[in-house]
N, C-alpha and C positions, 0 to 999 in steps of 0.2 A: 317586302318579304325577305327573310334571311334563312339560310339553310346551314345547319351545323352537321359535321361528320364526326360521329362518336363510335368508338370501338366496342363491340359486344363480346362477352365471354360466356357463351352458353355451355351448360353441362352436356354430356353425351345424350341424355334423354331429351333435353330441349333441342339439341342440334338435329336429332332425328325428326322431331316435329317440324322444325324449320325446313328441312329437306323435303319432308312429305308435303308441306304447304306449297313449296316451289313446284313440285311435280303436279299437284292438283291444279294450281294456277295455270300451268302449261297446258294441261288437258282442257281446262275451261276456255282458255284462249283459242285452242284448236276447234273446240265445239262452236264457239261464237263465229269463227271464221268459216266453218263448214255451213253454218246456218245462213251466213251472209252470202256465200257463193250460190246457195239454192234459191235466193230471192231474185225475182225479176226487177223489183224496185226496192232499193235498200232502205230499211226502216230500223233506225237505231233502237227506238222504244220497244219494238217487237222482239228484237234480238235480246235486249236486256231483260225482257219479260219472261224468257225461258228459264231464268235462274231457279225459280221455285220448282219447275218441272224437272230440272236437272237434279235437284236435291231429292225429289221423290223417286226418280228412276235409279239413282245411284247414291248410296249413303255417304260416300267419300266426300262429296261436295259439301256436306253438312259439317265437315271438320274444319272448314275455312270460314272466316268471318264474311258476312254478306257484303260489306263495303269493299272487301278485297276482291271478290269476284266481280262486283260492279266496276271496279277500277280496271280490271282486265278488259272489259268491254270498251271502256273509255280509251284504253291503250290501243285497242284494235282500230278504232275510228281515228285516233290520232295518227297512227301509221298510214291509214288510208288517205288522210289529208296531206301528209308528207309526200306520199306517192303521187298524188295529183299535182302537187307543186313541181316535183321533179319531171313529171310528164310534159310540162310546158316547155322545158329546156331541152329535152331530148327523149329518146326512146328508152323506156324502162319496162320491167316485167310486172309481176303481180305479187300480192302478199302470199307468203308461203306458210305452211304448217310448221310449227316449231318441233324439232326433234328432241329426244331425251338428252338432258344435260345442257341444253341451250339457255333455258331460263335461269337468270341470276338474281332477279329482284321480284319482290311483291310489296304492295303498298297498303297501308291503313290510312284511309282518308276520312277525316272529320271525327271518327269515333273508333272504338275498339282498342284503345291504347291508354296508358296512364304512366306518367313519370313519378317515381316515388323517391324523394330525397331523404336518405337515411343518415346523412351527415358523415358518410364514410368516403373512402377514396373512390369506390365504385357505387354508384346509385343503382336503382332497380327500374327496369322497364317492363311493364306488364302489357302483354299482348293477348287479345281475346283468342281463345282456342289454342294458344301456345303455352302461356304461363309467364313466370317471372324470369327475367334475364339480367344478370349484372351488366351494367353499362358504365363506361368511363367518360364522364362529362368533364372535360378539361376546361370548359368555359360555361358561364351561367346562361340559361335560357330564360330571358326576361319576359318575352311576349307570350301570347297564347299559341299553343302548338296546334297547327292545322293539319299536318300530315306527317307520317313517318314511313319512310321507305327502307326496307331491309334488303341488304345486298350481300351475296356470297361471292367473295373474290376467289380467283383461281388458286391462290396460295392457301386456301382453306379458312381464311379469316372472315369474320362476320362484322359488318358495319351497319349502323343506323344513320340515315340522313333525316334529321329532324328539321322541319320547316316551321318557322314561327312568323307571326305577323308584325314583329317589331322592326324598328329601323336602327341601324348601327350609328351611334353617336361618335363619330370619328372626325370631328372638325379640327383641323390644324390652323394655327395662326397664319395670316397672310404674309407672304414673303416678297410679293411684287417682282418675281423673277420668272423668266421664260427660258426654257432650255430646249435645244434640239439634240436628238439622239440618233446617231448613225449605227445601224446594226451590221455586224460583220462576223467573220469566221475566226480571224486571229484574235481580235478584241470584240467580244460579244456586244459591247456597248461603248461608244466613244462619244462624249457629249460636247456641247459647244463651250463649256467651261474648261475644257482640257482634261477632264477626268476620263480614264479608260479602265475597263474591266476585262481582264484576259479571259478568253474562253476556257472554262475548266475541262471541256471534252469528257463528260461523264461516261459516255459510251466506250471511249477508248480504254478507260480504266477497267471496265468490267467485261470487255469484249472477249478476252481470253477465257474467262470463267464461263461465259454464256455459250461460247462455241463448244467447250468441253462437255457441258451438260446437254447441249443439243445432240452431239455425237453419241453420248452414252444413251440418251433416251431413244434415238433412232435405231439402236441395236437391240432394244428390248422388244419382246413379243407384244403385239397390240392387245389391249384390254387386260394385260397382266399386272400383278401387284408391283413388280419391279419398275415397269414403265410408268405406273401411276406415281411411284415414289420419286422418280426423277422428274416427272412432270411438275410435281409440287415444288421440288427444289428449284427448277427452272423458273416457275412462276414467282417464287419468292425473290429470286435474283432480279427479275424484271420489275417487281414491285419496289425493291430497294433502289433500283435505278430511277424509277419515276419519282420516288420520294426525295431522292437526292437532288434531282433536277428542280422539283417544285420548291424545295427548301431554299435553294440558291436563287431562284427567280422571285420568290416571295420577298426575300431580304433586299434584292436589288430594286424591285419595283416599289417597295415600301420607302426606300431611300429617296427616290425621285418624287414620290407623292408627298412626302413630308417636307421637302426642301424647295419645291417649285409650284407656282400657281398654274402655269400652262406648260404642258409637256408635248412637244412636237415630234412626230415620228413619220417615217415614210410609209406610204400606202403600198406595201409590197404584195405582189401576187405570188405567195409562197408556194401554192400548189403547182404553178407553172415552173417556178424556179427549181423545184425539187425533182424535176425530170431529167436534169443534166448530170454532168460528171460529179458535181459536188452535192448531189442529192442527200447522201448519207450524212455529211457534215452539216448541211442546212437543217435537216430534221433533228439532228442531235442538238443543235444550238437552240431550238424551240423559240424562234422569233415570234411566231403567232401566239404561243402561250404567254410569253413575256408581255406582248401587247394586250392580251386579255386581262392579265393581272393588273396592269397599269390602268386599264379602262374602268374596271369595276371599283378599284380602290380610289381612283380619282373621283368617280361619281359619289362614292360614300363620303369622301373628305371635302367635297365642294371644289375640287380642282377640275381642270379641263385637259383632256387628251385630244390633240388635234392631228389629223392625218393630212399630209401634203403629198403632192405629186412626186413620185420617185424618179421620174425621167430626167436625166442629166445632172442629178445632184452631185455625183462623183466626178463629173467632167467639167462643170462650170466653176469658175473662180468665184469664191464667196465675196471678194472685195470689189472686183470690177465687173463681174458678170461675163467675162470673155470665156469662150469655149476652149478648154485645154484638154485635148484627147489624151487618154492614158490607157495602156494595156492593163489587164487585171493583175499582172505581177508588179506593176509600178506602185510602190507604196508611198511615194512622195509627190506632193503637188508643187509644181514650179510654173508660175505665171510669167510669161515673157512681156505681157502688157503692163502690169503694175509692179512686178517683181516680188509678189507675195509667195513665200515658201513656207510650207507647213506639211505635216503628215496628211496623207490622202483622206483618212477617215475624219480627221479634225476639220479639214476644209468642208467635207460633206456635212458634218454636224452644223457648222456655221451657215452653210447654204440652206439647210433644213430650217434653222431658226429664222433666217431672213425670209423664207417663203411663208413661214408662220406669221411673221410680223406684217408681211404684205397682205395676207388674208385678213388679219385683224383690222388693218387700215381700210380694207374694203367694207368690213362690217361697221367700223367706227370711223367714217371719213373726216370727222371734225378734228381728229387728233393727228399731229404730225408724227413723222417716223421716229424722231428722237424721244418723244414723250411716251412712246409705247412701252419702253422698258419699265416704266413705273405705273402702268395702268392698274388700278385696284381690281381685285377679283370680282367685285359686284358688277363692274362694267363689262368684264370679259365673259360673264355668265350668259350674255346675250348671244355669244358665238355658239353656233351649233356644235354639240359634242358628238364626235363620230362614233359609229359602231365599231366593235373590236374586229380586227382583221382576221381572216381565215387562217386556221392552222393546218 
C-alpha cells in the first residue's frame, strides 16, 4: 500500500462544506464515545448501528457520506486499542470528547470518491456530499484507490492523502557496499567512507521570526480576528520549517539508499536523550525522522537498514577495540594502543560498520570477515530488517 499527499485548492463554497463535514464528524465521534461510555459491555456493532438513528434524529448527519461516519466509529475503537496498549506500560487516562476545532481529518473509505483526470495541471477530486475539488497530483496514481483522507492544516491549506494498493517499483542496482552512519549535532551524518554532512540547523535560521510571531500573537485578544491572523502566519512559518527539514532529510536518505546495500545506524533512545541540555538541538536534528526515511526507502528499494547497539561506539577504537574514554567536547580519537588517529565521529562510523559486519557474520557464519564486504544483496536479505527508531 502506498500513500500520496496531494494539495487541494477548494473554492470558498467547497471549503465551507469541508469545514461543515469536519464539524459533523467531530459530533459523530462524540456521539459514539458517549454511547460507548453508557455500555456495560462494549459492542462495536451496536455502536455503529446507531448511525441510521442519528440521521433520523438530526438531518445534519445526512450531509456526510455514510462511510465517513462509519470510519469515525472505527477511529474511536482504534484509539481505544491504543489506550489499552499504553495501559500495559503505565497509568493512563480515558478517551475524551473532542472540542470544537480539534478535528482536522475525515476519511472516505472504499467508496464516495472519484479521481477525474482532465489532462491539466490540476486534476479533479469528486467527494460525495461535497463536490468537485481541484487537486494537484504531482505524481501518477497507478493502483486502485482504496482510501482518501482529507486534512485541514493549521496554515489553512487542505491536503488529500490518497492510498492505493500498488507497490513502488524503485529497485536500484546492487552496489555490494556497507556503510555505517554516526549521527551528531555538528555533523548530522558522518559515514564510514569519510563523508560528512554539516548540520543545517533549520530551527536556528527561523527562530527569530518564530519568536516575533509568538510575542505578537500573545498580545492579541483571544478569539479575535487579529489573533487568528497571527496564528495563521505562525502556523505557516512552522509548516515551512517542517518542509525544509523534510526536503533535506529526503535528499540525504535517498543518497544512502541509492549507493549502499546495507545501511548501519545506532539504535538511539532519542526520547531519553532529548531530556537533557542538548534537547532542543537533538530534536532540531531530527535523527528519528532521518532513520524513518531510510527505513521505508530501503524497504522499497530492496536494501537493508540495520540497527546496532549504540553503547560505547564513540569510546571504543574501531581498529583494535580498546576503550578510549573521551569527554563530549573532545572531537578527535587518539588510541594509545594501536596509534589510530581520526575524527571522533569517523571512528564511531567505522565502529558501527564493524558491529554491522559482526552481526552479519552471526547470521551467515559460513563467510569470513573479509568476504562480507562483497556479500550480494540476495544473501543479506536473510538478515532481519529492523523497525524504524522512535522520533
